[in-house]
C-alpha positions, 0 to 999 in steps of 0.5 A: 467533497471530504477529505479522506482518512486513513487509520490502521488498528496495527499503528498510528501515524508515525509510530513503529509498524509491528513486526509481524507487518515486516519481512522480519516476521510474518510479512503480512499486510496491515489492516487499513480503515478509511473514513469519509470515503467518497460514495462516488468511489469505485474502486481503491489502489493502495501503494507502499513505499519505504522513503529511505532508501539511499540509493533511490528516491523511494523503494516501492514495496507493494501495489494493489489496484481495483479493490472494490469500494469498502472502508476496511481493507483487511490485513493479511492479504493473500500473495498472487497477481490476483486477489479473489477474496477483494473481488480479484483485485490486481496486485503489481509488481513492488519489491519484484514481486506481486505481493505485499512485502513488509519492512526490511530495511538492510542493517549495512545501509544508513538510516537504521529507521526507514519511514513507509508511507502507505498510500490508498487512492479512491478511484472512479473506475477500475483499471485495465492494467496489467499484473505486470505493472509497476508503480509508474504504469499504475500512477499513470493509468489512475491519472484523472480518476482520483477522487480522493487520497490519504496516507499513513506513515509508519516507522520500521528499525532493523531488529 
């Protein structure tokens, strides 16, 4: 099977995430483009984490799953437990809410520049999982169903 690749027109791998995709800007999700997506993929899941929160290993900002197979995940995905425009994809609880929450590192906690990772999983099924689920629940539900995986790293500095 071919390796899955993820890019975004908003920023390149390891580059600065623009303000509009942050909690200091419009707080909208960036467009994610996939290359070499398996034809066997039934659905997609996305997890976005801050990798640099000092008091925990990672801090989850966004969870969404049951996105129908597509090569371009649009930007500005609507808030809420389900996303009708994406075939009723489900958004779990990340950052305490059912929606995308962009980078917003606090000024009082080092480091000033945080790394954020957008992970996309191509799955062989749709998941039966409550919108009240958290990252650990999603990872458990995906076990044995992941066909492909790709990651996009971006950086954000407190303004």
